[in-house]
C-alpha positions in Angstrom: 3.3 61.8 -108.9 4.8 60.3 -112.6 2.1 60.1 -114.8 2.0 58.6 -118.3 -0.8 58.1 -120.9 -0.7 55.2 -123.7 -3.0 55.3 -126.4 -3.7 53.0 -129.0 -5.7 54.0 -131.7 -7.2 51.9 -134.2 -9.9 52.2 -136.7 -12.7 50.6 -134.7 -11.6 51.7 -131.6 -9.2 54.0 -129.4 -7.9 52.4 -125.9 -6.6 54.8 -123.0 -4.3 53.6 -120.3 -3.4 55.4 -117.4 -0.3 54.7 -115.6 0.8 55.8 -112.1 4.4 55.2 -111.4 4.6 52.8 -114.0 1.3 50.6 -112.6 -1.7 50.5 -114.6 -4.5 52.3 -112.8 -7.3 53.0 -115.3 -7.9 52.1 -119.3 -10.3 53.0 -121.2 -12.5 51.9 -124.7 -14.3 54.5 -126.8 -15.9 52.0 -129.6 -17.2 53.5 -132.7 -20.1 51.8 -132.5 -21.3 53.2 -129.2 -24.6 55.4 -130.0 -25.6 55.9 -126.5 -22.8 57.6 -124.3 -22.9 59.4 -121.0 -23.8 63.3 -122.1 -25.5 62.8 -125.6 -28.5 64.7 -125.2 -32.0 63.3 -127.1 -35.5 64.6 -127.8 -37.8 61.7 -126.7 -40.8 60.6 -126.6 -42.8 59.6 -123.2 -43.8 55.7 -123.7 -45.4 55.2 -120.1 -46.1 56.7 -116.8 -45.3 54.2 -113.7 -47.1 55.7 -110.6 -45.9 53.1 -108.7 -42.4 53.7 -109.3 -42.6 57.4 -109.7 -41.0 57.1 -113.1 -41.6 57.2 -117.0 -40.2 55.1 -119.8 -39.1 57.3 -122.5 -38.2 56.0 -126.3 -35.0 57.5 -127.1 -34.4 55.3 -129.9 -32.4 52.6 -127.8 -33.8 48.5 -128.3 -35.4 49.4 -125.0 -36.9 52.3 -123.2 -34.9 54.5 -121.0 -35.7 55.2 -117.5 -36.6 58.8 -116.0 -37.1 58.8 -112.2 -39.0 62.0 -110.8 -35.7 62.6 -108.8 -34.1 63.4 -111.9 -36.5 65.7 -113.7 -34.9 68.6 -111.7 -36.7 71.2 -110.3 -36.4 73.2 -113.5 -38.4 70.6 -115.8 -41.3 73.2 -116.3 -39.1 75.7 -117.8 -37.3 72.6 -120.2 -40.8 71.5 -121.0 -41.9 75.3 -122.4 -38.4 75.7 -123.9 -38.9 72.8 -126.1 -42.5 73.2 -126.8 -41.4 76.9 -128.4 -38.6 75.9 -130.3 -40.4 73.1 -132.0 -43.2 75.7 -132.9 -41.1 76.8 -135.9 -40.6 79.9 -135.5 -37.8 80.1 -132.7 -34.9 79.3 -134.6 -32.9 81.9 -133.1 -34.0 81.7 -130.1 -33.1 84.4 -127.3 -32.6 82.2 -124.3 -31.7 85.5 -122.1 -35.2 86.4 -122.3 -36.8 83.2 -121.7 -38.8 83.6 -118.7 -38.3 80.6 -115.9 -41.2 78.9 -114.7 -41.7 77.8 -110.9 -39.4 75.0 -109.5 -41.5 71.5 -109.1 -41.6 70.1 -105.4 -39.2 67.4 -104.6 -42.1 65.3 -103.6 -44.0 65.6 -106.3 -45.3 62.8 -108.8 -44.2 62.4 -112.3 -47.7 62.2 -113.8 -48.2 65.6 -113.0 -45.6 67.1 -114.7 -45.2 64.4 -117.8 -48.2 62.9 -120.1 -48.0 60.0 -122.4 -46.6 60.8 -125.8 -45.3 63.8 -124.6 -42.1 64.9 -126.5 -39.5 66.1 -124.0 -35.5 66.8 -123.8 -33.4 64.2 -122.2 -29.6 63.4 -121.4 -28.3 60.3 -121.1 -26.8 59.6 -117.3 -25.9 56.3 -117.6 -25.1 54.0 -121.0 -26.9 51.0 -121.2 -25.9 48.5 -118.7 -26.7 44.7 -119.3 -30.7 44.1 -119.9 -31.5 48.0 -118.9 -31.8 50.5 -121.2 -30.2 53.8 -120.6 -30.8 56.2 -117.5 -31.6 59.7 -118.6 -32.2 62.8 -117.1 -33.7 66.2 -117.5 -31.3 68.0 -115.7 -29.5 69.1 -119.0 -25.8 69.9 -118.3 -22.5 71.0 -120.7 -19.0 69.6 -119.2 -16.0 71.7 -120.5 -12.4 71.7 -119.0 -12.9 74.3 -116.5 -16.6 74.6 -116.3 -20.2 72.9 -116.2 -22.9 74.8 -117.5 -26.7 74.2 -116.7 -29.1 76.2 -118.6 -32.3 77.0 -116.2 -30.4 78.0 -113.8 -28.7 81.0 -112.5 -26.4 79.8 -109.8 -22.5 79.7 -109.5 -21.0 76.9 -107.6 -17.6 76.4 -106.8 -15.8 72.7 -106.6 -15.6 71.7 -102.7 -11.8 70.8 -103.8 -11.0 74.5 -104.2 -10.3 75.5 -100.5 -8.8 79.0 -100.8 -11.7 81.1 -99.7 -10.6 84.3 -101.9 -9.9 81.9 -105.2 -13.8 80.6 -104.7 -14.5 84.2 -104.2 -12.7 85.5 -107.4 -13.7 82.8 -109.7 -17.2 83.3 -108.8 -16.9 87.2 -109.5 -15.2 86.5 -113.0 -18.0 83.9 -114.2 -20.9 86.3 -113.1 -19.3 88.9 -115.2 -19.3 86.7 -118.2 -22.1 84.5 -118.5 -25.3 85.0 -119.6 -29.0 85.4 -117.9 -30.8 82.2 -117.6 -27.5 79.4 -117.4 -25.9 78.5 -114.1 -22.7 77.2 -114.1 -20.3 74.4 -111.8 -16.9 75.9 -111.7 -14.3 72.6 -111.7 -11.5 72.4 -109.7 -9.0 72.6 -112.6 -10.3 76.2 -112.9 -8.1 77.2 -110.0 -5.4 79.8 -110.8 -7.1 80.4 -114.4 -7.3 83.8 -116.0 -10.9 85.2 -117.4 -9.9 84.6 -121.0 -9.5 81.0 -120.4 -12.8 80.4 -118.7 -14.5 82.8 -121.0 -13.3 80.6 -124.0 -14.2 77.3 -122.4 -17.9 79.3 -121.5 -18.2 80.1 -125.3 -17.5 76.3 -126.3 -20.2 75.5 -124.0 -22.8 78.2 -125.2 -22.1 77.2 -128.5 -23.3 73.5 -127.9 -26.4 74.8 -126.1 -27.2 77.1 -129.3 -27.1 73.6 -131.5 -30.2 72.9 -129.7 -32.7 74.9 -131.2 -31.8 74.3 -134.8 -32.0 70.6 -134.1 -35.7 70.9 -132.4 -37.3 73.1 -134.9 -38.2 70.3 -137.4 -37.4 67.7 -135.1 -39.5 64.6 -134.4 -38.7 62.1 -131.4 -36.7 60.1 -131.0 -33.7 62.1 -132.5 -30.1 62.5 -131.0 -29.7 66.5 -130.6 -26.5 66.9 -129.5 -23.5 64.2 -129.0 -21.4 64.5 -126.5 -17.4 64.6 -127.6 -16.3 61.4 -128.2 -15.1 59.4 -125.1 -11.6 59.6 -126.1 -11.8 63.7 -126.4 -13.9 63.4 -123.1 -11.1 61.5 -121.2 -8.4 63.7 -122.1 -10.3 66.8 -121.2 -10.7 65.3 -117.8 -7.5 63.1 -117.3 -4.8 65.5 -118.8 -3.0 68.0 -116.4 -0.1 69.7 -115.6 0.9 66.6 -113.6 1.6 64.4 -116.4 5.4 63.9 -117.7 4.6 61.6 -120.9 1.8 60.9 -123.3 2.6 58.2 -125.9 0.2 58.0 -129.0 1.0 55.8 -132.2 -1.5 58.2 -134.3 -0.3 61.2 -135.7 -3.4 63.1 -136.2 -4.2 62.2 -132.6 -1.0 63.5 -131.4 -1.8 66.7 -133.2 -4.8 67.2 -131.7 -3.5 66.2 -128.1 -0.5 69.0 -128.2 -3.2 71.4 -129.4 -5.3 70.7 -126.3 -2.1 70.6 -124.0 -1.1 73.9 -125.7 -4.0 75.4 -124.5 -3.6 74.9 -120.6 -0.1 74.8 -120.4 1.9 75.4 -123.6 5.6 74.4 -122.1 4.3 70.7 -121.5 3.7 70.5 -125.5 6.5 68.1 -125.6 5.6 65.4 -123.7 3.2 64.2 -126.5 5.7 61.7 -128.2 4.3 59.9 -131.6 5.3 55.9 -131.4 6.5 54.7 -134.5 8.1 51.1 -133.3 6.8 47.8 -134.9 5.7 46.0 -131.5 2.2 47.0 -130.6 2.1 49.9 -128.4 0.7 48.5 -125.3 3.1 45.5 -125.6 6.1 47.9 -126.1 5.1 49.7 -122.7 4.0 46.9 -120.9 0.3 47.7 -120.4 -0.9 44.3 -122.3 1.4 42.5 -119.6 -0.3 44.4 -116.6 -3.8 43.8 -118.3 -3.3 40.0 -118.5 -2.4 39.8 -114.7 -4.8 42.2 -113.6 -8.1 41.2 -114.9 -9.8 37.6 -114.2 -11.5 36.2 -111.1 -8.1 35.3 -109.3 -5.8 38.7 -108.8 -2.4 37.8 -107.4 -0.3 40.7 -105.4 3.5 40.6 -105.9 4.1 39.4 -102.3 1.6 36.6 -102.8 -1.5 38.0 -101.1 -4.4 37.1 -103.8 -7.9 38.2 -104.3 -11.0 36.6 -105.6 -13.1 39.0 -107.2 -16.7 37.4 -108.1 -19.6 39.7 -109.6 -23.3 39.3 -109.3 -26.4 40.9 -110.7 -26.7 43.0 -107.6 -22.7 43.6 -106.1 -19.6 42.7 -106.6 -17.9 40.5 -103.6 -13.7 40.8 -103.1 -12.2 38.0 -100.7 -8.6 38.6 -99.4 -6.2 35.6 -98.6 -3.0 36.0 -97.3 -1.6 33.2 -99.5 2.1 32.2 -98.4 2.4 35.7 -96.9 3.3 35.0 -93.4 5.8 36.9 -91.2 6.6 34.3 -87.8 8.2 37.6 -86.2 4.9 39.1 -86.2 1.8 38.4 -84.2 -1.5 37.2 -86.1 -2.8 40.3 -85.8 0.1 42.5 -87.2 0.2 40.1 -90.1 -3.7 40.6 -90.7 -3.2 44.1 -90.8 -0.3 43.9 -93.0 -2.4 42.0 -95.5 -5.6 44.1 -95.3 -3.2 47.3 -96.0 -1.6 46.0 -99.1 -4.9 44.4 -100.0 -6.8 47.7 -99.7 -4.2 49.4 -102.3 -4.8 46.7 -104.8 -8.7 46.7 -104.5 -8.6 50.5 -104.8 -6.6 50.0 -107.8 -9.0 47.4 -109.2 -11.8 49.3 -108.7 -10.8 52.2 -111.1 -9.3 49.6 -113.8 -12.3 47.8 -114.0 -14.4 50.7 -113.4 -16.6 48.7 -111.1 -19.9 50.1 -109.8 -22.7 49.6 -107.5 -22.4 48.1 -104.4 -18.6 46.1 -103.2 -18.5 43.8 -100.5 -14.9 43.2 -99.5 -14.0 40.4 -96.9 -10.9 41.4 -95.3 -9.1 39.2 -93.0 -10.2 39.7 -89.1 -8.6 41.7 -87.1 -9.6 42.2 -83.1 -8.3 45.2 -82.5 -10.6 48.4 -82.9 -7.5 50.8 -83.7 -6.3 48.7 -86.4 -9.6 48.4 -88.2 -9.5 52.4 -88.0 -6.3 52.1 -89.9 -7.8 50.2 -92.3 -10.6 51.9 -92.9 -8.4 55.3 -93.2 -6.3 53.5 -95.5 -8.9 52.6 -98.0 -10.6 55.9 -97.8 -6.8 57.5 -98.6 -6.4 55.0 -101.6 -9.6 55.9 -102.9 -9.4 59.2 -102.8 -7.5 58.9 -106.1 -10.8 57.7 -107.9 -12.9 60.6 -109.9 -15.7 58.6 -109.5 -18.1 59.2 -106.5 -18.1 56.6 -103.8 -18.8 56.5 -100.4 -16.9 53.9 -97.8 -18.5 52.6 -95.0 -16.0 51.6 -91.5 -15.5 47.7 -91.5 -18.4 45.7 -89.8 -18.0 43.6 -86.7 -17.6 40.6 -89.2 -14.5 42.4 -91.1 -16.9 43.3 -94.0 -16.2 46.8 -95.6 -19.1 48.2 -97.7 -18.1 50.6 -100.6 -20.9 52.2 -103.0 -19.2 53.5 -106.0 -20.9 55.4 -109.1 -21.6 53.3 -112.0 -22.4 55.2 -115.6 -21.0 52.7 -118.0 -20.8 49.1 -118.1 -17.9 47.3 -116.2 -14.7 46.9 -118.1 -14.4 43.4 -118.6 -11.3 41.9 -120.4 -10.8 38.0 -121.2 -7.4 36.7 -120.1 -8.1 33.5 -121.0 -7.6 31.8 -124.1 -9.2 28.4 -125.5 -7.1 25.6 -125.0 -5.7 24.5 -128.4 -5.5 20.9 -127.8 -9.2 20.2 -126.4 -10.8 23.2 -127.8 -12.4 24.1 -124.9 -14.2 20.7 -124.6 -11.7 19.4 -121.7 -11.2 16.4 -123.4 -8.6 14.8 -125.7 -8.3 11.6 -128.2 -6.3 9.1 -127.0 -2.9 8.5 -128.3 -3.4 5.3 -129.7 -6.0 7.4 -131.8 -3.6 9.9 -132.9 -1.3 7.7 -133.8 -3.5 6.3 -136.3 -4.9 9.6 -137.4 -0.6 10.1 -138.1 -0.7 6.7 -140.1 -3.8 7.2 -142.2 -2.3 10.8 -143.2 0.9 9.4 -144.1 -0.3 6.4 -146.0 -2.5 9.1 -148.2 0.1 11.1 -148.6 2.6 8.3 -149.9 0.4 6.1 -151.5 -2.2 8.1 -153.2 -0.1 11.6 -153.4 3.1 9.8 -154.1 4.8 12.2 -151.8 8.8 11.3 -150.8 11.3 13.3 -148.4 8.6 13.7 -145.9 9.2 14.8 -142.6 7.0 14.7 -139.3 7.1 17.8 -136.8 5.7 16.9 -133.3 5.9 17.7 -129.9 9.1 16.3 -127.9 7.0 14.0 -126.0 5.4 12.4 -129.0 8.8 12.7 -130.5 10.0 10.3 -127.9 7.0 8.2 -128.1 7.3 7.5 -131.5 10.6 6.8 -131.7 11.3 4.7 -128.5 11.7 0.7 -128.1 13.6 -1.7 -130.8 10.8 -1.8 -133.2 9.6 2.1 -132.6 6.8 3.3 -134.5 8.9 5.1 -136.9 10.9 1.6 -138.1 7.5 0.0 -138.4 6.0 2.7 -140.7 9.4 2.3 -142.6 8.6 -1.5 -143.2 5.3 -0.9 -144.2 6.0 1.8 -146.5 9.4 1.2 -147.8 10.4 5.0 -146.8 11.9 6.5 -144.1 10.2 9.4 -142.6 12.3 11.8 -140.7 10.9 13.1 -137.4 12.1 16.7 -135.6 11.0 18.0 -132.7 9.4 21.3 -131.8 8.5 22.5 -128.2 6.5 25.2 -129.0 4.0 22.5 -130.6 1.2 21.9 -128.1 0.7 18.3 -127.0 -1.4 16.7 -129.7 -0.1 18.8 -132.7 2.0 17.5 -135.8 2.6 18.5 -139.3 3.5 16.9 -142.5 6.5 18.7 -144.1 7.6 18.3 -147.8 11.5 18.1 -149.0 11.4 22.4 -149.0 10.5 22.5 -145.4 6.7 23.8 -146.3 3.8 22.4 -144.7 1.3 20.1 -146.2 -1.8 21.3 -145.7 -4.3 18.2 -145.3 
């Protein structure tokens, strides 16, 4: 598949657009002021234990306490608490983790009050960024994601991505990792590790171990709330997870970032370093590659597909609702059932793209056009699954209900991408009301009187919208002629179709606008 990344690097943020066959499918924003990112590790303090929720609220320095459920503690929470206590004792700065004795796993059906106590300091990792009025969602199952591996302290288990199908390859990777990983560390082998040599895997593992070792140094004299380890900035995380040999082009407008990306690609595919191009054009990079135009047409309540089909996307606190409408898409040669199937299949492809593009998470309910035949409903369900297979976020799709509704749950770890494509009306300034025409002419007259009688201006030119131009010049005794008779000076008029309806400006003989 033809894939390309367009990267717009600015002082306040970095925006990354992923295009597949020229179509925008993902857009990511990395703002410099985002202090609570997924993967960040904090030393927090337990504020409240909530037995009814079997959860705790933990102070990590955010305006709202972070939420920690018992199921997010992880089986090895007692080992983590023991480790934190020992390191914070002050004498374990060079902590030999390979000699650490793991504690017994906690019960899956236990109570959080049996494990944590109020005011206890605990090491936690952000699992979901703050969304809406909620604080961060956190976990004590600490992990570090690399390009090929995910490192998980307090475990010895080695897991392999289910997307690696070859049993021989799975055995080879497990054997390699077991020979290089230290004691007390578990490892998840990611899909992109398939076919990689031991040197590449070892280099990735070493970087992850270095990040884990940063923790002991920070904890020795630490006091909650404290950020202990930062996740890679989101730009680096996105590039780590997205970039692969399947990309054809990477366009970036920042030379330093371009060098970093070339170095990164050189680590796993040296022959593809040349796909990175530094953009030096005068136009904004998103405008040059048509990303801005696709953003404007893809966000908003109503999304129109080229064939005339359109989607209505509504958001509530609990879920997202998508309604499919056929618009003027009707093929008279086909039956109603065939038309409905055709519309639904095309809409399903666009919906899958919209979920990725907007990063919509939680519960999504889609109201497709009703179909009477069970085989057509199965076709729609299979097509939806095939289209969603391209989505990296975890998701579950249920078959269409008897009401024609398809329900999807999609992992949400960050706030939904919401880009406003509407502009404030330059005529009414968003009020929906404008001045009456008679008052507009009075306003022109008053300003003209001031310029001629108070400022003694001459050679004035009035530039207006073509509609106003015609109105001011119409009739035998036109308004322009009335002004001439009153002020004894001829006011030249020009029309400008780029003006909004009620916009007007006075110009001096040099063609410069007179500020009033």
